[in-house]
DRENDO-1510 file (C-alpha; in Angstrom, 1 decimal, always signed):
<recs>
REC; n; res; u; v; w
REC; 1; MET; -38.0; -46.4; +45.8 .
REC; 2; LYS; -41.3; -45.7; +44.1 .
REC; 3; TYR; -42.7; -42.6; +45.8 .
REC; 4; ILE; -41.4; -39.0; +46.1 .
REC; 5; ASP; -41.7; -39.1; +49.9 .
REC; 6; GLU; -39.0; -41.8; +50.0 .
REC; 7; PHE; -36.6; -39.4; +48.5 .
REC; 8; ASN; -37.2; -37.1; +51.4 .
REC; 9; ASP; -36.7; -39.7; +54.2 .
REC; 10; PRO; -34.8; -38.0; +57.1 .
REC; 11; ALA; -33.4; -41.4; +58.3 .
REC; 12; LEU; -31.8; -42.1; +54.9 .
REC; 13; ALA; -30.6; -38.5; +54.7 .
REC; 14; ARG; -28.8; -38.9; +58.0 .
REC; 15; ARG; -27.1; -42.1; +56.9 .
REC; 16; LEU; -25.8; -40.4; +53.7 .
REC; 17; LEU; -24.7; -37.4; +55.8 .
REC; 18; GLU; -22.9; -39.6; +58.3 .
REC; 19; ASP; -21.0; -41.3; +55.4 .
REC; 20; ILE; -20.0; -37.9; +53.9 .
REC; 21; HIS; -18.9; -36.6; +57.3 .
REC; 22; ALA; -16.9; -39.8; +57.9 .
REC; 23; THR; -15.2; -39.6; +54.5 .
REC; 24; VAL; -14.1; -35.9; +54.3 .
REC; 25; THR; -10.5; -35.2; +55.4 .
REC; 26; ARG; -9.9; -31.9; +53.6 .
REC; 27; PRO; -11.8; -29.0; +52.0 .
REC; 28; TRP; -13.6; -29.6; +48.7 .
REC; 29; THR; -15.7; -27.3; +46.5 .
REC; 30; MET; -18.3; -28.7; +44.1 .
REC; 31; MET; -20.8; -27.0; +41.8 .
REC; 32; GLU; -24.4; -28.1; +41.0 .
REC; 33; VAL; -25.2; -27.0; +37.5 .
REC; 34; CYS; -29.0; -27.1; +37.6 .
REC; 35; GLY; -31.2; -24.3; +39.1 .
REC; 36; GLY; -33.7; -26.9; +40.2 .
REC; 37; GLN; -30.9; -28.6; +42.3 .
REC; 38; THR; -30.0; -25.2; +43.7 .
REC; 39; HIS; -33.5; -24.6; +44.9 .
REC; 40; SER; -33.7; -28.0; +46.5 .
REC; 41; ILE; -30.3; -27.5; +48.2 .
REC; 42; ILE; -31.4; -24.1; +49.7 .
REC; 43; ARG; -35.0; -25.2; +50.5 .
REC; 44; HIS; -33.9; -28.2; +52.5 .
REC; 45; GLY; -30.7; -26.7; +54.0 .
REC; 46; ILE; -28.5; -29.4; +52.4 .
REC; 47; ASP; -25.5; -27.0; +52.2 .
REC; 48; GLN; -25.9; -26.3; +55.9 .
REC; 49; LEU; -26.0; -30.0; +56.9 .
REC; 50; LEU; -22.8; -30.9; +55.0 .
REC; 51; PRO; -19.4; -30.8; +56.7 .
REC; 52; GLY; -17.8; -27.4; +56.8 .
REC; 53; ALA; -15.1; -28.7; +54.5 .
REC; 54; VAL; -17.6; -29.3; +51.7 .
REC; 55; GLU; -18.8; -26.2; +49.9 .
REC; 56; LEU; -21.6; -26.2; +47.3 .
REC; 57; ILE; -21.4; -23.3; +44.8 .
REC; 58; HIS; -24.2; -22.5; +42.3 .
REC; 59; GLY; -23.5; -22.7; +38.6 .
REC; 60; PRO; -25.3; -21.3; +35.5 .
REC; 61; GLY; -28.1; -23.9; +35.7 .
REC; 62; CYS; -31.1; -21.6; +35.1 .
REC; 63; PRO; -31.9; -21.2; +31.4 .
REC; 64; VAL; -34.0; -18.0; +32.0 .
REC; 65; CYS; -31.0; -16.5; +33.9 .
REC; 66; VAL; -28.5; -17.1; +31.2 .
REC; 67; THR; -30.6; -15.8; +28.4 .
REC; 68; PRO; -28.6; -12.7; +27.3 .
REC; 69; LEU; -30.1; -9.2; +27.6 .
REC; 70; GLU; -30.0; -8.6; +23.9 .
REC; 71; MET; -32.2; -11.7; +23.3 .
REC; 72; ILE; -34.7; -10.4; +25.8 .
REC; 73; ASP; -34.7; -7.1; +24.0 .
REC; 74; LYS; -35.3; -8.9; +20.7 .
REC; 75; ALA; -38.3; -10.7; +22.2 .
REC; 76; LEU; -39.6; -7.3; +23.4 .
REC; 77; GLU; -39.2; -5.7; +20.0 .
REC; 78; ILE; -40.9; -8.6; +18.2 .
REC; 79; ALA; -43.8; -8.8; +20.8 .
REC; 80; SER; -44.5; -5.1; +20.4 .
REC; 81; ARG; -45.2; -5.3; +16.6 .
REC; 82; PRO; -48.8; -5.2; +15.4 .
REC; 83; GLY; -50.2; -8.4; +14.1 .
REC; 84; VAL; -47.8; -10.6; +16.2 .
REC; 85; VAL; -48.9; -13.1; +18.8 .
REC; 86; PHE; -45.9; -13.6; +21.1 .
REC; 87; CYS; -46.0; -16.9; +23.1 .
REC; 88; SER; -43.8; -17.8; +26.0 .
REC; 89; PHE; -43.5; -19.8; +29.1 .
REC; 90; GLY; -44.6; -17.8; +32.1 .
REC; 91; ASP; -41.2; -17.5; +33.7 .
REC; 92; MET; -40.0; -15.2; +30.9 .
REC; 93; LEU; -42.6; -12.5; +31.3 .
REC; 94; ARG; -41.0; -10.6; +34.2 .
REC; 95; VAL; -37.4; -11.0; +33.0 .
REC; 96; PRO; -36.1; -7.4; +32.6 .
REC; 97; GLY; -34.9; -6.2; +29.3 .
REC; 98; SER; -33.0; -2.9; +28.9 .
REC; 99; GLU; -36.1; -0.8; +29.7 .
REC; 100; ARG; -39.1; -3.1; +30.1 .
REC; 101; ASP; -40.4; -6.7; +30.2 .
REC; 102; LEU; -43.0; -8.7; +28.4 .
REC; 103; PHE; -45.6; -7.9; +31.0 .
REC; 104; ARG; -45.2; -4.2; +30.2 .
REC; 105; VAL; -45.5; -5.0; +26.5 .
REC; 106; LYS; -48.7; -6.9; +27.2 .
REC; 107; GLY; -50.0; -4.0; +29.4 .
REC; 108; ALA; -49.3; -1.6; +26.5 .
REC; 109; GLY; -51.5; -3.7; +24.2 .
REC; 110; GLY; -49.1; -6.3; +22.8 .
REC; 111; ASP; -50.6; -9.8; +22.3 .
REC; 112; VAL; -48.4; -11.7; +24.7 .
REC; 113; ARG; -49.6; -15.1; +25.7 .
REC; 114; VAL; -48.4; -17.7; +28.2 .
REC; 115; VAL; -48.4; -21.2; +26.8 .
REC; 116; TYR; -47.4; -24.6; +28.3 .
REC; 117; SER; -45.9; -26.1; +25.2 .
REC; 118; PRO; -44.5; -24.8; +21.9 .
REC; 119; LEU; -47.2; -27.0; +20.3 .
REC; 120; ASP; -49.8; -24.7; +21.9 .
REC; 121; ALA; -48.2; -21.8; +20.1 .
REC; 122; LEU; -48.3; -23.8; +16.9 .
REC; 123; ASP; -52.0; -24.5; +17.4 .
REC; 124; ILE; -52.6; -20.7; +17.8 .
REC; 125; ALA; -50.8; -20.2; +14.4 .
REC; 126; ARG; -53.0; -22.9; +12.8 .
REC; 127; ARG; -56.2; -21.2; +14.1 .
REC; 128; HIS; -55.1; -17.7; +13.3 .
REC; 129; PRO; -53.4; -17.6; +9.8 .
REC; 130; GLU; -53.8; -13.8; +9.7 .
REC; 131; LYS; -51.4; -13.5; +12.6 .
REC; 132; GLU; -47.6; -14.0; +12.9 .
REC; 133; VAL; -47.2; -16.3; +15.9 .
REC; 134; VAL; -43.8; -16.4; +17.6 .
REC; 135; PHE; -42.7; -18.8; +20.3 .
REC; 136; PHE; -39.8; -17.8; +22.6 .
REC; 137; GLY; -37.7; -21.0; +22.7 .
REC; 138; VAL; -35.5; -20.8; +25.7 .
REC; 139; GLY; -33.8; -23.5; +27.6 .
REC; 140; PHE; -31.1; -26.2; +28.0 .
REC; 141; GLU; -31.1; -29.6; +26.2 .
REC; 142; THR; -34.2; -30.5; +28.2 .
REC; 143; THR; -36.7; -28.2; +26.5 .
REC; 144; ALA; -35.0; -28.2; +23.1 .
REC; 145; PRO; -36.6; -31.4; +21.7 .
REC; 146; ALA; -40.2; -30.1; +22.1 .
REC; 147; ASN; -39.2; -26.8; +20.4 .
REC; 148; ALA; -37.6; -28.7; +17.6 .
REC; 149; MET; -40.7; -30.8; +17.2 .
REC; 150; ALA; -42.9; -27.7; +16.9 .
REC; 151; VAL; -40.7; -26.4; +14.0 .
REC; 152; HIS; -40.7; -29.8; +12.4 .
REC; 153; GLU; -44.5; -30.0; +12.6 .
REC; 154; ALA; -44.9; -26.5; +11.3 .
REC; 155; ARG; -43.0; -27.4; +8.1 .
REC; 156; ARG; -44.7; -30.7; +7.8 .
REC; 157; HIS; -48.2; -29.1; +7.9 .
REC; 158; GLY; -47.2; -26.1; +5.8 .
REC; 159; ILE; -47.9; -23.5; +8.6 .
REC; 160; ARG; -46.0; -20.5; +7.5 .
REC; 161; ASN; -47.1; -17.9; +10.0 .
REC; 162; PHE; -45.2; -19.6; +12.8 .
REC; 163; SER; -41.6; -18.9; +13.9 .
REC; 164; VAL; -39.4; -19.4; +17.0 .
REC; 165; LEU; -37.0; -17.0; +18.7 .
REC; 166; ILE; -34.3; -19.5; +19.7 .
REC; 167; SER; -32.0; -19.1; +22.7 .
REC; 168; HIS; -31.0; -22.6; +23.5 .
REC; 169; VAL; -27.8; -23.4; +25.4 .
REC; 170; ARG; -25.8; -26.6; +26.0 .
REC; 171; VAL; -24.4; -27.5; +29.4 .
REC; 172; PRO; -21.1; -29.3; +28.6 .
REC; 173; PRO; -19.5; -26.3; +26.9 .
REC; 174; ALA; -20.5; -24.1; +29.9 .
REC; 175; ILE; -18.7; -26.6; +32.2 .
REC; 176; GLU; -15.7; -26.3; +30.0 .
REC; 177; ALA; -15.8; -22.5; +30.1 .
REC; 178; ILE; -16.1; -22.6; +33.9 .
REC; 179; MET; -13.1; -24.9; +34.3 .
REC; 180; LYS; -11.0; -22.7; +32.0 .
REC; 181; ALA; -11.8; -19.5; +33.9 .
REC; 182; PRO; -8.8; -18.0; +35.8 .
REC; 183; HIS; -10.5; -17.9; +39.2 .
REC; 184; CYS; -12.3; -21.3; +39.0 .
REC; 185; ARG; -12.5; -23.1; +42.4 .
REC; 186; VAL; -14.7; -26.0; +41.2 .
REC; 187; GLN; -13.2; -29.5; +42.0 .
REC; 188; ALA; -16.3; -31.6; +41.1 .
REC; 189; PHE; -19.7; -31.2; +39.4 .
REC; 190; LEU; -23.2; -32.4; +40.1 .
REC; 191; ALA; -24.5; -32.8; +36.6 .
REC; 192; ALA; -28.1; -32.0; +35.8 .
REC; 193; GLY; -30.1; -35.3; +35.6 .
REC; 194; HIS; -32.8; -33.9; +33.3 .
REC; 195; VAL; -30.3; -32.8; +30.7 .
REC; 196; CYS; -28.6; -36.2; +30.7 .
REC; 197; SER; -32.0; -37.9; +30.4 .
REC; 198; VAL; -32.1; -36.3; +26.9 .
REC; 199; MET; -28.5; -36.2; +25.8 .
REC; 200; GLY; -27.0; -39.1; +27.8 .
REC; 201; THR; -23.5; -38.9; +29.4 .
REC; 202; ALA; -21.2; -39.3; +26.4 .
REC; 203; GLU; -19.9; -35.7; +26.5 .
REC; 204; TYR; -18.8; -35.8; +30.2 .
REC; 205; PRO; -15.9; -38.4; +30.3 .
REC; 206; GLY; -13.8; -36.1; +28.2 .
REC; 207; LEU; -14.5; -33.1; +30.5 .
REC; 208; ALA; -13.7; -35.2; +33.6 .
REC; 209; GLU; -10.4; -36.4; +32.1 .
REC; 210; ARG; -9.3; -33.0; +30.7 .
REC; 211; HIS; -9.9; -31.1; +34.0 .
REC; 212; LYS; -9.4; -33.9; +36.5 .
REC; 213; VAL; -12.8; -33.4; +38.1 .
REC; 214; PRO; -15.4; -36.0; +39.1 .
REC; 215; VAL; -18.8; -35.5; +37.4 .
REC; 216; VAL; -21.8; -37.1; +39.1 .
REC; 217; VAL; -25.1; -37.1; +37.3 .
REC; 218; THR; -27.6; -36.2; +40.0 .
REC; 219; GLY; -31.4; -35.9; +40.5 .
REC; 220; PHE; -33.4; -33.2; +42.3 .
REC; 221; GLU; -34.8; -34.6; +45.5 .
REC; 222; PRO; -32.8; -34.2; +48.8 .
REC; 223; LEU; -31.6; -37.8; +48.8 .
REC; 224; ASP; -30.6; -37.5; +45.1 .
REC; 225; ILE; -28.4; -34.5; +45.9 .
REC; 226; LEU; -26.9; -36.1; +49.0 .
REC; 227; GLU; -26.0; -39.2; +47.1 .
REC; 228; GLY; -24.4; -37.1; +44.4 .
REC; 229; VAL; -22.4; -35.2; +46.9 .
REC; 230; ARG; -21.4; -38.5; +48.7 .
REC; 231; ARG; -20.2; -40.1; +45.4 .
REC; 232; ALA; -18.3; -36.9; +44.5 .
REC; 233; VAL; -16.6; -36.7; +47.9 .
REC; 234; HIS; -15.5; -40.4; +47.7 .
REC; 235; GLN; -13.9; -39.7; +44.3 .
REC; 236; LEU; -12.2; -36.6; +45.5 .
REC; 237; GLU; -10.8; -38.3; +48.5 .
REC; 238; ARG; -9.4; -41.1; +46.4 .
REC; 239; GLY; -8.0; -38.8; +43.7 .
REC; 240; GLU; -10.4; -40.1; +41.0 .
REC; 241; HIS; -12.1; -38.2; +38.3 .
REC; 242; ARG; -14.8; -40.3; +36.7 .
REC; 243; VAL; -18.4; -39.9; +35.4 .
REC; 244; GLU; -20.9; -41.6; +37.7 .
REC; 245; ASN; -24.7; -41.9; +37.1 .
REC; 246; ALA; -26.4; -41.4; +40.5 .
REC; 247; TYR; -29.8; -40.9; +38.7 .
REC; 248; PRO; -30.3; -44.3; +36.9 .
REC; 249; ARG; -34.1; -44.2; +37.2 .
REC; 250; ALA; -34.1; -41.4; +34.6 .
REC; 251; VAL; -30.8; -41.4; +32.9 .
REC; 252; ARG; -29.3; -43.9; +30.4 .
REC; 253; GLU; -25.8; -43.6; +28.8 .
REC; 254; ALA; -27.4; -43.0; +25.4 .
REC; 255; GLY; -30.0; -40.6; +26.7 .
REC; 256; ASN; -33.2; -40.4; +24.6 .
REC; 257; PRO; -32.3; -41.4; +21.0 .
REC; 258; ALA; -35.6; -40.2; +19.5 .
REC; 259; ALA; -35.1; -36.7; +21.0 .
REC; 260; ARG; -31.5; -36.6; +19.9 .
REC; 261; ARG; -32.4; -37.4; +16.4 .
REC; 262; MET; -35.0; -34.6; +16.3 .
REC; 263; LEU; -32.4; -32.1; +17.6 .
REC; 264; GLN; -29.9; -33.2; +15.0 .
REC; 265; GLU; -32.4; -32.8; +12.2 .
REC; 266; VAL; -33.8; -29.4; +13.2 .
REC; 267; PHE; -30.9; -27.6; +15.0 .
REC; 268; GLU; -27.2; -27.0; +14.4 .
REC; 269; VAL; -24.6; -26.2; +17.0 .
REC; 270; THR; -23.5; -22.5; +17.2 .
REC; 271; ASP; -21.7; -20.1; +19.5 .
REC; 272; ARG; -24.0; -18.6; +22.1 .
REC; 273; ALA; -23.9; -15.6; +24.5 .
REC; 274; TRP; -24.7; -16.4; +28.1 .
REC; 275; ARG; -26.0; -13.5; +30.3 .
REC; 276; GLY; -23.3; -12.3; +32.6 .
REC; 277; ILE; -20.7; -14.7; +31.2 .
REC; 278; GLY; -20.2; -13.9; +27.5 .
REC; 279; VAL; -20.0; -15.9; +24.4 .
REC; 280; ILE; -19.1; -19.6; +24.9 .
REC; 281; PRO; -18.1; -21.4; +21.7 .
REC; 282; GLY; -20.3; -24.2; +20.6 .
REC; 283; SER; -22.6; -23.7; +23.5 .
REC; 284; GLY; -25.9; -23.2; +21.8 .
REC; 285; TRP; -28.3; -24.3; +19.0 .
REC; 286; ARG; -29.9; -22.4; +16.2 .
REC; 287; LEU; -32.2; -23.6; +13.5 .
REC; 288; SER; -30.4; -25.5; +10.7 .
REC; 289; ARG; -30.4; -24.2; +7.2 .
REC; 290; ALA; -33.3; -26.4; +6.2 .
REC; 291; PHE; -35.5; -24.8; +8.8 .
REC; 292; ARG; -34.1; -21.2; +8.8 .
REC; 293; GLU; -37.4; -19.7; +7.4 .
REC; 294; TYR; -38.9; -20.4; +10.9 .
REC; 295; ASP; -36.2; -18.3; +12.7 .
REC; 296; ALA; -37.9; -15.3; +14.2 .
REC; 297; GLU; -34.6; -13.3; +14.4 .
REC; 298; HIS; -34.3; -13.4; +10.6 .
REC; 299; ARG; -38.0; -13.1; +9.9 .
REC; 300; PHE; -38.3; -9.9; +11.9 .
REC; 301; SER; -34.8; -8.5; +11.1 .
REC; 302; VAL; -33.6; -8.2; +14.8 .
REC; 303; THR; -30.3; -10.0; +14.4 .
REC; 304; GLU; -28.2; -6.9; +14.9 .
REC; 305; LEU; -29.9; -5.6; +18.0 .
REC; 306; THR; -27.5; -5.2; +21.0 .
REC; 307; ALA; -27.8; -4.3; +24.6 .
REC; 308; ARG; -25.7; -3.3; +27.6 .
REC; 309; GLU; -25.9; -5.2; +30.9 .
REC; 310; SER; -26.6; -3.4; +34.2 .
REC; 311; GLU; -23.5; -2.3; +36.1 .
REC; 312; VAL; -25.2; -2.9; +39.4 .
REC; 313; CYS; -26.5; -6.4; +39.0 .
REC; 314; ARG; -23.8; -9.1; +39.7 .
REC; 315; SER; -25.8; -12.0; +38.4 .
REC; 316; GLY; -22.9; -12.9; +36.1 .
REC; 317; GLU; -20.7; -13.6; +39.1 .
REC; 318; VAL; -23.4; -15.6; +40.7 .
REC; 319; LEU; -23.9; -17.7; +37.6 .
REC; 320; GLN; -20.2; -18.5; +37.5 .
REC; 321; GLY; -20.1; -19.5; +41.1 .
REC; 322; LEU; -17.8; -16.6; +42.0 .
REC; 323; ILE; -20.1; -15.2; +44.7 .
REC; 324; LYS; -23.2; -16.3; +46.5 .
REC; 325; PRO; -26.4; -14.2; +45.9 .
REC; 326; ASN; -26.3; -12.7; +49.4 .
REC; 327; GLU; -22.8; -11.4; +48.8 .
REC; 328; CYS; -24.1; -8.9; +46.3 .
REC; 329; ALA; -24.8; -5.5; +47.8 .
REC; 330; ALA; -28.0; -5.1; +45.9 .
REC; 331; PHE; -29.5; -8.4; +47.1 .
REC; 332; GLY; -32.6; -7.9; +49.1 .
REC; 333; THR; -32.3; -4.1; +49.0 .
REC; 334; THR; -32.5; -2.6; +45.5 .
REC; 335; CYS; -33.0; -6.1; +44.0 .
REC; 336; THR; -36.0; -8.1; +45.1 .
REC; 337; PRO; -38.4; -10.4; +43.4 .
REC; 338; ARG; -40.9; -7.5; +43.1 .
REC; 339; ASN; -38.2; -5.2; +41.6 .
REC; 340; PRO; -35.5; -7.4; +40.2 .
REC; 341; LEU; -32.3; -6.1; +38.6 .
REC; 342; GLY; -31.5; -9.4; +36.9 .
REC; 343; ALA; -33.0; -12.7; +35.8 .
REC; 344; THR; -31.5; -14.6; +38.7 .
REC; 345; MET; -33.9; -12.9; +41.0 .
REC; 346; VAL; -36.9; -13.3; +38.6 .
REC; 347; SER; -36.7; -16.9; +37.5 .
REC; 348; SER; -38.3; -19.7; +39.5 .
REC; 349; GLU; -34.9; -21.5; +39.2 .
REC; 350; GLY; -32.6; -18.5; +39.8 .
REC; 351; ALA; -30.1; -18.7; +42.7 .
REC; 352; CYS; -31.0; -15.2; +43.9 .
REC; 353; ALA; -34.7; -16.1; +44.0 .
REC; 354; ALA; -33.9; -19.2; +46.0 .
REC; 355; TYR; -31.9; -17.3; +48.6 .
REC; 356; HIS; -34.6; -14.7; +48.9 .
REC; 357; LEU; -37.5; -17.2; +49.0 .
REC; 358; TYR; -35.8; -19.3; +51.7 .
REC; 359; ARG; -34.6; -16.3; +53.7 .
REC; 360; ARG; -30.8; -16.6; +53.2 .
REC; 361; LEU; -30.7; -12.9; +53.5 .
REC; 362; ASP; -27.6; -12.3; +55.6 .
REC; 363; ARG; -24.4; -11.5; +54.0 .
REC; 364; PRO; -21.7; -14.0; +55.0 .
REC; 365; ALA; -19.4; -12.8; +57.7 .
REC; 366; GLY; -16.2; -11.1; +56.4 .
REC; 367; THR; -17.7; -10.0; +53.1 .
REC; 368; THR; -18.3; -6.5; +51.8 .
REC; 369; GLY; -20.3; -7.4; +48.7 .
REC; 370; GLY; -17.2; -7.3; +46.6 .
REC; 371; THR; -15.3; -10.5; +47.4 .
REC; 372; THR; -16.0; -14.1; +48.1 .
REC; 373; ALA; -15.3; -15.3; +51.7 .
REC; 374; GLY; -16.6; -18.8; +51.3 .
REC; 375; SER; -19.8; -20.5; +52.4 .
REC; 376; THR; -22.4; -19.1; +54.7 .
REC; 377; GLU; -22.5; -19.9; +58.3 .
REC; 378; ARG; -23.8; -23.5; +58.7 .
REC; 379; GLU; -26.9; -23.9; +60.9 .
REC; 380; ALA; -28.6; -27.0; +62.2 .
REC; 381; THR; -31.6; -27.6; +59.9 .
REC; 382; SER; -33.3; -30.8; +58.8 .
REC; 383; VAL; -34.1; -32.5; +55.5 .
REC; 384; GLY; -37.6; -33.7; +55.0 .
</recs>
């Protein structure tokens, strides 16, 4: 297959669905880890086309959503200071902190700029040596190599007025934490293909073996996801728990060696807090000692800043797959994309945003907003 349209072919989708329906003999629950996959699932109604026995629940696959509140507040504090140019990808500007967001900082006179690459921020620092330029480095393993490259280039060229506020997280430790949670229902994972394109698949066999769960590396188009589900269902029905690569056009076992070398040189593994989940050991990166001078947290002395999460927003439960977005009492009422309570409603990859955008507004029958009653009513929709 060479063209995107071929990954949306309804005839091929029906064949995959027929195989899944013919294979399933008992209930199975699987989690997609990537927010991009979540949006594709909801947009195309894939969860509604699957057999009623197969439930897809949404994991912590949106990097904007899992960035902790205290890190957002640190960004706001730094961006508000005179002489600072604060650079970020656009999806971070409306993520609410304790009292405001980056748009409000910009509206109050802060020099907040949207960039498309950390190297754009580095170029601003090169052209404006009188300013302190900070890039907000958020993301999973996918965006980390470019951020590492920006720091590497800053040191190589002697650009001292550049720093990075790092909030990078790693997927395998999050999967480990989900499986160890007391109320975990996950029996298989659809792993994020873009993460594996960088890091490879070496960390997943151990996870699959320890927790007896199939892990299928999956892409983002409808047929990618259906093929991932199909392979996971076949493993579950046979009692297997292997790692399978259903995204070979982008993923190799070793990942991207050059990107991994850059990460190893610039970053070191650290414990990291995930919004709504808490601290997961070894789940993040920070700048290594050799590059610590480019760490914005230390440069601007905001390392001790703390914050308290909203008691109304239940995004933490959404991110852990404990509830669906429309099972939260605030969903679509006091929490909307225009007035979000949490990052899962703001981010372009957030599960709450996906449910609101594609009109999954009704609360599942039998829920009160406080408990999980399973998947939503399945309707006849079409892929393609």
